[in-house]
PAVODO-482376 format. One record per residue: residue number from 0; residue in three letters; x, y, z of N, C-alpha, C in turn. Coordinates in Angstrom, 1 decimal, always signed. Example, Ala and Ser with C-alpha at 12.3 -4.5 7.8 and 13.67 -1.06 7.14 Angstrom:
REM PAVODO-482376
+-----+-----+--------+--------+--------+--------+--------+--------+--------+--------+--------+
!   k !   r !   n.c1 !   n.c2 !   n.c3 !  ca.c1 !  ca.c2 !  ca.c3 !   c.c1 !   c.c2 !   c.c3 !
+-----+-----+--------+--------+--------+--------+--------+--------+--------+--------+--------+
!   0 ! ALA !  +13.2 !   -5.7 !   +7.8 !  +12.3 !   -4.5 !   +7.8 !  +13.2 !   -3.3 !   +7.8 !
!   1 ! SER !  +12.8 !   -2.2 !   +7.1 !  +13.7 !   -1.1 !   +7.1 !  +12.9 !   +0.0 !   +7.9 !
+-----+-----+--------+--------+--------+--------+--------+--------+--------+--------+--------+
***
This chain:
REM PAVODO-482376
+-----+-----+--------+--------+--------+--------+--------+--------+--------+--------+--------+
!   k !   r !   n.c1 !   n.c2 !   n.c3 !  ca.c1 !  ca.c2 !  ca.c3 !   c.c1 !   c.c2 !   c.c3 !
+-----+-----+--------+--------+--------+--------+--------+--------+--------+--------+--------+
!   0 ! MET !   -6.7 !  +10.4 !  -14.1 !   -5.5 !   +9.6 !  -14.3 !   -5.1 !   +9.5 !  -15.8 !
!   1 ! PHE !   -6.0 !   +9.0 !  -16.7 !   -5.7 !   +8.9 !  -18.1 !   -6.7 !   +9.9 !  -18.8 !
!   2 ! SER !   -6.6 !  +11.2 !  -18.4 !   -7.7 !  +12.1 !  -18.9 !   -7.4 !  +12.8 !  -20.2 !
!   3 ! ILE !   -6.1 !  +12.8 !  -20.7 !   -5.8 !  +13.5 !  -21.9 !   -5.4 !  +12.5 !  -23.0 !
!   4 ! LEU !   -5.6 !  +12.8 !  -24.2 !   -5.4 !  +11.9 !  -25.3 !   -4.0 !  +11.3 !  -25.4 !
!   5 ! PRO !   -3.0 !  +12.1 !  -25.3 !   -1.6 !  +11.5 !  -25.3 !   -1.4 !  +10.4 !  -24.3 !
!   6 ! THR !   -2.0 !  +10.6 !  -23.1 !   -1.9 !   +9.6 !  -22.0 !   -2.7 !   +8.4 !  -22.4 !
!   7 ! GLN !   -3.9 !   +8.6 !  -22.9 !   -4.7 !   +7.5 !  -23.3 !   -4.1 !   +6.6 !  -24.4 !
!   8 ! LEU !   -3.5 !   +7.3 !  -25.4 !   -2.9 !   +6.6 !  -26.5 !   -1.6 !   +5.9 !  -26.0 !
!   9 ! GLY !   -0.9 !   +6.6 !  -25.1 !   +0.3 !   +5.9 !  -24.6 !   +0.0 !   +4.7 !  -23.7 !
!  10 ! ALA !   -1.0 !   +4.8 !  -22.9 !   -1.4 !   +3.7 !  -22.1 !   -1.9 !   +2.6 !  -22.9 !
!  11 ! GLY !   -2.7 !   +2.9 !  -24.0 !   -3.1 !   +1.8 !  -24.9 !   -2.0 !   +1.1 !  -25.6 !
!  12 ! ALA !   -1.0 !   +1.9 !  -26.1 !   +0.2 !   +1.3 !  -26.7 !   +1.0 !   +0.5 !  -25.7 !
!  13 ! MET !   +1.1 !   +1.0 !  -24.5 !   +1.9 !   +0.3 !  -23.4 !   +1.2 !   -1.1 !  -23.1 !
!  14 ! PHE !   -0.1 !   -1.1 !  -23.0 !   -0.8 !   -2.4 !  -22.7 !   -0.7 !   -3.3 !  -23.9 !
!  15 ! VAL !   -0.7 !   -2.8 !  -25.1 !   -0.5 !   -3.7 !  -26.3 !   +0.9 !   -4.3 !  -26.3 !
!  16 ! VAL !   +1.9 !   -3.5 !  -26.1 !   +3.2 !   -4.0 !  -26.2 !   +3.5 !   -4.9 !  -25.0 !
!  17 ! CYS !   +3.1 !   -4.5 !  -23.8 !   +3.3 !   -5.4 !  -22.6 !   +2.5 !   -6.7 !  -22.7 !
!  18 ! GLY !   +1.3 !   -6.6 !  -23.3 !   +0.5 !   -7.8 !  -23.5 !   +1.1 !   -8.8 !  -24.4 !
!  19 ! ALA !   +1.7 !   -8.2 !  -25.5 !   +2.4 !   -9.1 !  -26.5 !   +3.7 !   -9.7 !  -25.8 !
!  20 ! ALA !   +4.3 !   -8.9 !  -24.9 !   +5.5 !   -9.5 !  -24.2 !   +5.1 !  -10.6 !  -23.3 !
!  21 ! LEU !   +4.0 !  -10.4 !  -22.6 !   +3.5 !  -11.5 !  -21.7 !   +3.1 !  -12.7 !  -22.5 !
!  22 ! TRP !   +2.5 !  -12.5 !  -23.6 !   +2.0 !  -13.6 !  -24.4 !   +3.1 !  -14.4 !  -25.1 !
!  23 ! MET !   +4.0 !  -13.7 !  -25.8 !   +5.0 !  -14.4 !  -26.6 !   +6.4 !  -14.2 !  -26.2 !
!  24 ! GLY !   +6.7 !  -13.4 !  -25.2 !   +8.0 !  -13.2 !  -24.7 !   +8.6 !  -14.3 !  -23.9 !
!  25 ! GLY !   +9.9 !  -14.2 !  -23.7 !  +10.6 !  -15.1 !  -22.8 !  +10.6 !  -14.5 !  -21.4 !
!  26 ! ARG !  +11.4 !  -15.0 !  -20.6 !  +11.4 !  -14.6 !  -19.2 !  +11.7 !  -13.1 !  -19.0 !
!  27 ! LEU !  +12.8 !  -12.7 !  -19.7 !  +13.2 !  -11.3 !  -19.6 !  +12.0 !  -10.3 !  -20.1 !
!  28 ! GLU !  +11.4 !  -10.7 !  -21.2 !  +10.3 !   -9.8 !  -21.7 !   +9.1 !   -9.8 !  -20.8 !
!  29 ! ARG !   +8.8 !  -10.9 !  -20.1 !   +7.7 !  -10.9 !  -19.2 !   +8.0 !  -10.1 !  -18.0 !
!  30 ! VAL !   +9.2 !  -10.3 !  -17.4 !   +9.6 !   -9.5 !  -16.2 !   +9.5 !   -8.0 !  -16.6 !
!  31 ! LEU !  +10.0 !   -7.6 !  -17.8 !  +10.1 !   -6.2 !  -18.2 !   +8.6 !   -5.7 !  -18.4 !
!  32 ! ALA !   +7.8 !   -6.5 !  -19.0 !   +6.4 !   -6.1 !  -19.2 !   +5.7 !   -5.8 !  -17.9 !
!  33 ! ILE !   +5.9 !   -6.6 !  -16.9 !   +5.3 !   -6.4 !  -15.6 !   +5.8 !   -5.1 !  -15.0 !
!  34 ! ALA !   +7.2 !   -5.0 !  -15.0 !   +7.8 !   -3.8 !  -14.4 !   +7.3 !   -2.5 !  -15.2 !
!  35 ! THR !   +7.2 !   -2.6 !  -16.5 !   +6.7 !   -1.5 !  -17.3 !   +5.3 !   -1.1 !  -16.9 !
!  36 ! MET !   +4.4 !   -2.1 !  -16.8 !   +3.0 !   -1.8 !  -16.5 !   +2.9 !   -1.2 !  -15.1 !
!  37 ! LEU !   +3.7 !   -1.7 !  -14.2 !   +3.6 !   -1.2 !  -12.8 !   +4.1 !   +0.3 !  -12.8 !
!  38 ! ALA !   +5.2 !   +0.5 !  -13.5 !   +5.8 !   +1.9 !  -13.6 !   +4.8 !   +2.9 !  -14.2 !
!  39 ! TRP !   +4.1 !   +2.5 !  -15.3 !   +3.2 !   +3.4 !  -16.0 !   +2.0 !   +3.7 !  -15.1 !
!  40 ! VAL !   +1.4 !   +2.6 !  -14.6 !   +0.2 !   +2.8 !  -13.7 !   +0.5 !   +3.5 !  -12.5 !
!  41 ! GLY !   +1.7 !   +3.2 !  -11.9 !   +2.1 !   +3.9 !  -10.6 !   +2.4 !   +5.4 !  -10.9 !
!  42 ! SER !   +2.9 !   +5.7 !  -12.0 !   +3.2 !   +7.1 !  -12.4 !   +1.9 !   +7.8 !  -12.6 !
!  43 ! ALA !   +0.9 !   +7.2 !  -13.2 !   -0.4 !   +7.8 !  -13.4 !   -1.1 !   +8.1 !  -12.0 !
!  44 ! LEU !   -0.9 !   +7.1 !  -11.1 !   -1.6 !   +7.3 !   -9.8 !   -0.8 !   +8.4 !   -8.9 !
!  45 ! ALA !   +0.5 !   +8.5 !   -9.1 !   +1.3 !   +9.4 !   -8.3 !   +1.3 !  +10.8 !   -8.9 !
!  46 ! GLU !   +0.7 !  +11.0 !  -10.1 !   +0.8 !  +12.3 !  -10.7 !   +0.0 !  +13.4 !   -9.8 !
!  47 ! ILE !   +0.6 !  +14.5 !   -9.6 !   +0.0 !  +15.6 !   -8.9 !   -0.8 !  +16.5 !   -9.9 !
!  48 ! GLU !   -2.0 !  +16.8 !   -9.5 !   -2.8 !  +17.6 !  -10.4 !   -2.3 !  +19.0 !  -10.7 !
!  49 ! ASP !   -1.6 !  +19.6 !   -9.7 !   -1.0 !  +20.9 !   -9.8 !   +0.2 !  +20.8 !  -10.6 !
!  50 ! LYS !   +0.2 !  +21.1 !  -11.9 !   +1.3 !  +21.0 !  -12.8 !   +2.5 !  +21.9 !  -12.5 !
!  51 ! SER !   +2.3 !  +22.9 !  -11.6 !   +3.4 !  +23.8 !  -11.3 !   +4.3 !  +23.2 !  -10.3 !
!  52 ! LEU !   +3.9 !  +22.1 !   -9.7 !   +4.8 !  +21.4 !   -8.7 !   +5.6 !  +20.3 !   -9.3 !
!  53 ! THR !   +6.8 !  +20.0 !   -8.7 !   +7.6 !  +19.0 !   -9.2 !   +6.9 !  +17.6 !   -8.9 !
!  54 ! GLN !   +7.0 !  +16.7 !   -9.8 !   +6.3 !  +15.4 !   -9.7 !   +7.2 !  +14.4 !   -8.9 !
!  55 ! TRP !   +7.4 !  +14.6 !   -7.6 !   +8.3 !  +13.8 !   -6.9 !   +7.9 !  +12.3 !   -6.8 !
!  56 ! GLY !   +6.7 !  +12.0 !   -6.8 !   +6.2 !  +10.6 !   -6.7 !   +6.6 !   +9.9 !   -8.0 !
!  57 ! ILE !   +6.3 !  +10.6 !   -9.1 !   +6.7 !  +10.0 !  -10.4 !   +8.2 !   +9.8 !  -10.6 !
!  58 ! PHE !   +8.9 !  +10.8 !  -10.0 !  +10.4 !  +10.8 !  -10.1 !  +10.9 !   +9.5 !   -9.3 !
!  59 ! ALA !  +10.3 !   +9.2 !   -8.1 !  +10.7 !   +8.1 !   -7.4 !  +10.4 !   +6.8 !   -8.1 !
!  60 ! ILE !   +9.2 !   +6.7 !   -8.7 !   +8.9 !   +5.5 !   -9.5 !   +9.8 !   +5.4 !  -10.7 !
!  61 ! ASP !  +10.1 !   +6.4 !  -11.4 !  +11.0 !   +6.4 !  -12.5 !  +12.5 !   +6.0 !  -12.1 !
!  62 ! LEU !  +12.9 !   +6.4 !  -10.9 !  +14.2 !   +5.9 !  -10.4 !  +14.2 !   +4.4 !  -10.2 !
!  63 ! VAL !  +13.2 !   +3.9 !   -9.6 !  +13.1 !   +2.5 !   -9.3 !  +13.0 !   +1.7 !  -10.6 !
!  64 ! TYR !  +12.3 !   +2.2 !  -11.6 !  +12.2 !   +1.6 !  -12.9 !  +13.5 !   +1.6 !  -13.6 !
!  65 ! LEU !  +14.2 !   +2.7 !  -13.5 !  +15.6 !   +2.8 !  -14.1 !  +16.5 !   +1.8 !  -13.5 !
!  66 ! SER !  +16.4 !   +1.6 !  -12.2 !  +17.2 !   +0.6 !  -11.5 !  +16.9 !   -0.8 !  -12.0 !
!  67 ! VAL !  +15.6 !   -1.1 !  -12.2 !  +15.2 !   -2.4 !  -12.8 !  +15.8 !   -2.6 !  -14.2 !
!  68 ! LEU !  +15.7 !   -1.6 !  -15.0 !  +16.3 !   -1.7 !  -16.4 !  +17.8 !   -1.8 !  -16.3 !
!  69 ! VAL !  +18.5 !   -1.1 !  -15.5 !  +20.0 !   -1.2 !  -15.4 !  +20.3 !   -2.6 !  -14.9 !
!  70 ! GLY !  +19.6 !   -3.1 !  -13.9 !  +19.8 !   -4.5 !  -13.4 !  +19.6 !   -5.5 !  -14.6 !
!  71 ! LEU !  +18.6 !   -5.3 !  -15.4 !  +18.4 !   -6.3 !  -16.5 !  +19.5 !   -6.2 !  -17.5 !
!  72 ! THR !  +20.0 !   -5.0 !  -17.8 !  +21.1 !   -4.8 !  -18.8 !  +22.4 !   -5.5 !  -18.3 !
!  73 ! LEU !  +22.5 !   -5.6 !  -17.0 !  +23.7 !   -6.3 !  -16.4 !  +23.8 !   -7.8 !  -16.8 !
!  74 ! PHE !  +22.6 !   -8.4 !  -17.0 !  +22.5 !   -9.8 !  -17.3 !  +22.2 !  -10.1 !  -18.7 !
!  75 ! ASP !  +21.7 !   -9.1 !  -19.4 !  +21.3 !   -9.4 !  -20.8 !  +21.6 !   -8.1 !  -21.6 !
!  76 ! ARG !  +22.5 !   -8.2 !  -22.6 !  +22.9 !   -7.0 !  -23.4 !  +22.3 !   -6.8 !  -24.7 !
!  77 ! ARG !  +21.0 !   -7.1 !  -24.7 !  +20.2 !   -6.8 !  -26.0 !  +20.2 !   -5.4 !  -26.3 !
!  78 ! ILE !  +20.4 !   -5.0 !  -27.5 !  +20.5 !   -3.6 !  -28.0 !  +19.2 !   -2.9 !  -27.6 !
!  79 ! TRP !  +18.1 !   -3.5 !  -27.9 !  +16.8 !   -2.8 !  -27.6 !  +16.6 !   -2.5 !  -26.1 !
!  80 ! LEU !  +17.1 !   -3.4 !  -25.3 !  +17.1 !   -3.2 !  -23.8 !  +18.0 !   -2.0 !  -23.4 !
!  81 ! LEU !  +19.1 !   -1.9 !  -24.0 !  +20.0 !   -0.8 !  -23.8 !  +19.4 !   +0.5 !  -24.2 !
!  82 ! PHE !  +18.6 !   +0.5 !  -25.3 !  +17.9 !   +1.7 !  -25.7 !  +16.8 !   +2.1 !  -24.7 !
!  83 ! MET !  +16.1 !   +1.1 !  -24.3 !  +15.0 !   +1.3 !  -23.2 !  +15.7 !   +2.0 !  -22.0 !
!  84 ! THR !  +16.8 !   +1.4 !  -21.6 !  +17.5 !   +2.0 !  -20.4 !  +17.9 !   +3.4 !  -20.6 !
!  85 ! ALA !  +18.5 !   +3.7 !  -21.8 !  +18.9 !   +5.0 !  -22.1 !  +17.7 !   +6.0 !  -22.1 !
!  86 ! PHE !  +16.6 !   +5.6 !  -22.7 !  +15.4 !   +6.5 !  -22.7 !  +14.9 !   +6.7 !  -21.3 !
!  87 ! GLN !  +15.0 !   +5.7 !  -20.5 !  +14.5 !   +5.8 !  -19.1 !  +15.5 !   +6.8 !  -18.3 !
!  88 ! LEU !  +16.8 !   +6.7 !  -18.6 !  +17.7 !   +7.7 !  -18.0 !  +17.4 !   +9.1 !  -18.5 !
!  89 ! LEU !  +17.0 !   +9.3 !  -19.7 !  +16.6 !  +10.6 !  -20.2 !  +15.3 !  +11.1 !  -19.4 !
!  90 ! ILE !  +14.4 !  +10.2 !  -19.1 !  +13.2 !  +10.5 !  -18.3 !  +13.7 !  +11.0 !  -17.0 !
!  91 ! VAL !  +14.5 !  +10.3 !  -16.3 !  +15.0 !  +10.7 !  -15.0 !  +15.7 !  +12.0 !  -15.0 !
!  92 ! LEU !  +16.6 !  +12.2 !  -16.1 !  +17.3 !  +13.5 !  -16.2 !  +16.3 !  +14.6 !  -16.5 !
!  93 ! THR !  +15.2 !  +14.4 !  -17.2 !  +14.2 !  +15.4 !  -17.4 !  +13.6 !  +15.8 !  -16.0 !
!  94 ! HIS !  +13.3 !  +14.9 !  -15.2 !  +12.9 !  +15.2 !  -13.8 !  +13.9 !  +16.1 !  -13.1 !
!  95 ! VAL !  +15.1 !  +15.7 !  -13.2 !  +16.2 !  +16.5 !  -12.5 !  +16.3 !  +17.9 !  -13.1 !
!  96 ! ALA !  +16.2 !  +18.1 !  -14.4 !  +16.3 !  +19.4 !  -15.0 !  +15.1 !  +20.3 !  -14.6 !
!  97 ! PHE !  +13.9 !  +19.7 !  -14.5 !  +12.8 !  +20.5 !  -14.1 !  +12.7 !  +20.8 !  -12.6 !
!  98 ! ALA !  +13.3 !  +19.9 !  -11.8 !  +13.4 !  +20.2 !  -10.4 !  +14.4 !  +21.3 !  -10.1 !
!  99 ! LEU !  +15.5 !  +21.3 !  -10.9 !  +16.6 !  +22.3 !  -10.6 !  +16.2 !  +23.7 !  -11.2 !
! 100 ! ASP !  +15.5 !  +23.7 !  -12.3 !  +15.2 !  +25.0 !  -12.9 !  +13.7 !  +25.2 !  -12.9 !
! 101 ! ARG !  +13.2 !  +26.0 !  -12.0 !  +11.8 !  +26.2 !  -11.8 !  +11.2 !  +27.1 !  -12.9 !
! 102 ! SER !  +12.1 !  +27.8 !  -13.7 !  +11.6 !  +28.6 !  -14.8 !  +11.1 !  +27.8 !  -15.9 !
! 103 ! LEU !  +11.4 !  +26.6 !  -16.0 !  +10.9 !  +25.7 !  -17.1 !   +9.4 !  +25.4 !  -16.8 !
! 104 ! ARG !   +8.7 !  +25.3 !  -17.8 !   +7.2 !  +25.0 !  -17.7 !   +6.9 !  +23.5 !  -17.7 !
! 105 ! GLN !   +5.9 !  +23.2 !  -16.9 !   +5.6 !  +21.8 !  -16.8 !   +5.1 !  +21.2 !  -18.1 !
! 106 ! TRP !   +4.5 !  +21.9 !  -19.0 !   +4.1 !  +21.4 !  -20.3 !   +5.3 !  +20.8 !  -21.0 !
! 107 ! GLY !   +6.4 !  +21.5 !  -20.8 !   +7.6 !  +21.0 !  -21.4 !   +8.1 !  +19.7 !  -20.8 !
! 108 ! PHE !   +7.9 !  +19.6 !  -19.5 !   +8.3 !  +18.4 !  -18.7 !   +7.5 !  +17.2 !  -19.3 !
! 109 ! PHE !   +6.1 !  +17.4 !  -19.3 !   +5.3 !  +16.3 !  -19.8 !   +5.5 !  +16.0 !  -21.2 !
! 110 ! SER !   +5.8 !  +17.0 !  -22.1 !   +6.1 !  +16.7 !  -23.5 !   +7.3 !  +15.8 !  -23.6 !
! 111 ! ALA !   +8.4 !  +16.2 !  -22.9 !   +9.6 !  +15.4 !  -22.9 !   +9.3 !  +14.0 !  -22.3 !
! 112 ! TYR !   +8.6 !  +14.0 !  -21.2 !   +8.3 !  +12.7 !  -20.5 !   +7.5 !  +11.8 !  -21.5 !
! 113 ! TYR !   +6.5 !  +12.3 !  -22.2 !   +5.8 !  +11.4 !  -23.2 !   +6.7 !  +11.0 !  -24.3 !
! 114 ! LEU !   +7.5 !  +11.9 !  -24.8 !   +8.4 !  +11.5 !  -25.9 !   +9.3 !  +10.4 !  -25.5 !
! 115 ! TRP !  +10.0 !  +10.5 !  -24.4 !  +10.9 !   +9.4 !  -24.0 !  +10.2 !   +8.1 !  -23.6 !
! 116 ! SER !   +9.0 !   +8.3 !  -23.0 !   +8.2 !   +7.1 !  -22.7 !   +7.8 !   +6.3 !  -23.9 !
! 117 ! TYR !   +7.4 !   +7.1 !  -25.0 !   +7.0 !   +6.4 !  -26.2 !   +8.2 !   +5.8 !  -26.9 !
! 118 ! ALA !   +9.3 !   +6.5 !  -26.9 !  +10.5 !   +5.9 !  -27.5 !  +10.9 !   +4.6 !  -26.8 !
! 119 ! GLU !  +10.7 !   +4.6 !  -25.5 !  +11.0 !   +3.4 !  -24.7 !  +10.1 !   +2.2 !  -25.2 !
! 120 ! LEU !   +8.8 !   +2.5 !  -25.4 !   +7.9 !   +1.5 !  -25.9 !   +8.2 !   +1.0 !  -27.3 !
! 121 ! VAL !   +8.7 !   +1.9 !  -28.1 !   +9.1 !   +1.6 !  -29.5 !  +10.3 !   +0.6 !  -29.4 !
! 122 ! ALA !  +11.2 !   +0.9 !  -28.5 !  +12.4 !   +0.0 !  -28.3 !  +11.9 !   -1.4 !  -27.9 !
! 123 ! PHE !  +11.0 !   -1.4 !  -27.0 !  +10.5 !   -2.7 !  -26.5 !   +9.8 !   -3.5 !  -27.6 !
! 124 ! ALA !   +9.0 !   -2.8 !  -28.4 !   +8.3 !   -3.4 !  -29.5 !   +9.2 !   -3.9 !  -30.5 !
! 125 ! VAL !  +10.3 !   -3.2 !  -30.8 !  +11.3 !   -3.6 !  -31.7 !  +12.0 !   -4.9 !  -31.2 !
! 126 ! GLY !  +12.3 !   -4.9 !  -29.9 !  +12.8 !   -6.1 !  -29.3 !  +11.9 !   -7.3 !  -29.4 !
! 127 ! LEU !  +10.6 !   -7.1 !  -29.2 !   +9.7 !   -8.2 !  -29.4 !   +9.6 !   -8.7 !  -30.8 !
! 128 ! ALA !   +9.7 !   -7.8 !  -31.8 !   +9.6 !   -8.1 !  -33.2 !  +10.9 !   -8.9 !  -33.5 !
! 129 ! ALA !  +12.0 !   -8.5 !  -33.0 !  +13.3 !   -9.2 !  -33.3 !  +13.2 !  -10.6 !  -32.7 !
! 130 ! LEU !  +12.7 !  -10.8 !  -31.5 !  +12.5 !  -12.1 !  -30.9 !  +11.7 !  -13.0 !  -31.7 !
! 131 ! ALA !  +10.5 !  -12.5 !  -32.2 !   +9.6 !  -13.3 !  -33.1 !  +10.3 !  -13.7 !  -34.4 !
! 132 ! TRP !  +11.1 !  -12.7 !  -34.9 !  +11.8 !  -13.0 !  -36.2 !  +12.9 !  -14.1 !  -35.9 !
! 133 ! ARG !  +13.6 !  -14.0 !  -34.8 !  +14.6 !  -15.0 !  -34.5 !  +14.0 !  -16.4 !  -34.3 !
! 134 ! ARG !  +12.9 !  -16.4 !  -33.6 !  +12.2 !  -17.7 !  -33.4 !  +11.7 !  -18.3 !  -34.7 !
! 135 ! ARG !  +11.1 !  -17.5 !  -35.5 !  +10.7 !  -18.0 !  -36.8 !  +11.8 !  -18.5 !  -37.7 !
! 136 ! ARG !  +12.9 !  -17.8 !  -37.7 !  +14.1 !  -18.3 !  -38.4 !  +14.7 !  -19.6 !  -37.8 !
! 137 ! ALA !  +14.7 !  -19.6 !  -36.5 !  +15.2 !  -20.9 !  -35.8 !  +14.3 !  -22.1 !  -36.1 !
! 138 ! ARG !  +13.0 !  -21.8 !  -36.1 !  +12.1 !  -22.9 !  -36.4 !  +12.3 !  -23.5 !  -37.8 !
! 139 ! ALA !  +12.5 !  -22.6 !  -38.7 !  +12.8 !  -23.0 !  -40.1 !  +14.0 !  -23.8 !  -40.2 !
! 140 ! LYS !  +15.0 !  -23.6 !  -39.3 !  +16.2 !  -24.4 !  -39.3 !  +16.2 !  -25.5 !  -38.3 !
! 141 ! GLY !  +15.1 !  -25.6 !  -37.6 !  +14.9 !  -26.8 !  -36.7 !  +15.5 !  -26.5 !  -35.3 !
! 142 ! ARG !  +15.8 !  -25.3 !  -34.9 !  +16.4 !  -25.0 !  -33.6 !  +15.4 !  -24.3 !  -32.7 !
! 143 ! ARG !  +15.7 !  -24.1 !  -31.5 !  +14.8 !  -23.4 !  -30.5 !  +15.5 !  -22.2 !  -30.0 !
! 144 ! VAL !  +14.8 !  -21.0 !  -29.9 !  +15.3 !  -19.8 !  -29.4 !  +14.4 !  -19.4 !  -28.2 !
! 145 ! GLY !  +15.0 !  -18.9 !  -27.1 !  +14.3 !  -18.5 !  -25.9 !  +13.8 !  -17.2 !  -25.8 !
+-----+-----+--------+--------+--------+--------+--------+--------+--------+--------+--------+
***
């Protein structure tokens, strides 16, 4: 499941970011952290060992996760959330490209998949940092930020 170094590093980063979201985030960040962890672990479990085959299980999980992100962006228009949604859309489009063109190699699929997944985590981490900064600033002014 987490047998190669990029996967191990990505999973570690994902658990750190999601753990921080669960610890210090508001309702949106907590929901997103849970959805993100479920999507990452679900994708790892659904991965087919034969890299020459299309990863349909991961594709299905990524579509559901994209739906969650789109749903969240309908209620909250935070820039970092829009970036996460855009990166997830790129992940889904990567699946589509590799399903349509069998001449593409799966190492390319997984390279793109990791790139967009890590970009998604960076956007989430930036959002958490922005939330912490806004809270600190509001406390200094005597206000509350959610």
